[in-house]
C-alpha positions in Angstrom: 125.2 114.6 88.7 122.7 115.7 91.3 123.1 115.0 95.0 119.9 113.0 95.0 121.2 110.7 92.3 124.6 110.3 94.1 122.7 109.4 97.2 120.6 106.8 95.4 123.8 105.1 94.0 125.5 105.0 97.4 122.3 103.8 99.2 121.7 101.0 96.6 125.4 99.9 96.8 125.1 99.6 100.5 121.6 98.1 100.7 121.3 95.9 97.6 124.8 95.1 96.3 123.9 91.8 94.8 120.9 93.1 93.1 122.7 96.1 91.7 125.5 93.9 90.3 122.9 91.5 88.9 121.1 94.2 86.9 124.0 96.4 86.0 126.0 93.6 84.4 123.2 92.7 82.0 121.0 95.8 81.6 123.9 98.2 80.9 124.2 100.7 78.0 124.8 97.9 75.5 122.0 95.5 76.5 120.1 95.9 73.2 123.3 95.0 71.2 124.1 91.9 73.3 120.6 90.6 74.0 118.1 92.5 71.8 115.5 92.9 74.5 115.2 93.6 78.1 113.5 90.2 78.6 116.4 88.4 76.9 118.9 90.4 79.0 117.0 89.4 82.2 116.8 85.7 81.0 120.5 85.7 80.4 121.2 87.2 83.8 119.1 84.5 85.5 120.6 81.6 83.6 124.2 82.8 84.3 123.8 82.8 88.1 123.7 80.0 90.5 120.8 79.2 92.8 122.5 80.9 95.9 123.1 84.1 94.0 119.5 84.1 92.7 118.2 83.7 96.2 120.2 86.8 97.3 118.8 88.6 94.2 115.2 87.6 95.2 115.7 88.7 98.8 117.2 92.1 97.8 114.5 92.6 95.1 111.8 92.0 97.6 113.4 94.5 100.0 113.9 97.1 97.2 110.2 96.8 96.3 109.1 97.2 100.0 111.3 100.3 100.5 111.2 102.1 97.1 109.0 101.2 94.2 105.5 101.5 95.7 106.3 104.7 97.5 107.8 106.7 94.6 108.3 106.9 90.9 110.7 104.0 90.5 112.6 105.2 87.5 115.5 107.0 89.2 116.0 104.1 91.7 116.0 101.6 88.9 118.2 103.6 86.6 120.7 105.2 89.0 120.3 103.1 92.2 120.3 99.7 90.5 122.2 100.5 87.4 119.5 99.6 84.9 120.1 101.4 81.6 116.6 101.5 80.2 114.8 104.7 79.2 111.6 104.4 81.1 109.6 107.3 79.6 106.8 107.0 82.1 106.5 105.6 85.6 104.1 103.0 84.2 106.9 101.7 81.9 109.1 101.2 85.0 106.2 99.4 86.7 105.8 97.1 83.7 109.5 96.2 84.0 109.1 95.5 87.7 106.2 93.2 87.0 108.3 91.3 84.4 111.2 90.9 86.9 108.7 89.7 89.5 107.3 87.0 87.0 110.8 85.9 86.0 112.1 85.6 89.6 108.9 83.8 90.6 109.3 81.3 87.9 112.9 80.7 89.0 111.8 80.4 92.6 109.2 77.9 91.6 111.7 75.8 89.7 114.1 75.9 92.6 111.3 74.7 94.9 110.5 71.8 92.5 114.2 70.8 92.2 114.5 70.8 96.0 111.4 68.6 96.3 112.9 66.1 93.7 116.2 66.0 95.6 114.6 64.9 98.8 
């Protein structure tokens, strides 16, 4: 394993531990067997976590995007840093994945806001 990859793993564990756990538990090497698609894996991850954990995921996801994804080819950071076992052949494939995650987390955020409004 290259030093760069090792550094990404350590950096991600320190900076985005909740996010790394969130992705690596559902988008691991067997995600296609358990869930059939990356979207289904992500949907399962979201449905299995409580609102507080999802808030932490959203905060860390936003921070990851600000620090990493727009500045570099995001594939290594997604794969090694965040533990996502998807073969992104091109940077554009990884960016499509990032967009899907954005959309899914935005939907959850919107639902959470609606639920908070109803509870008041």
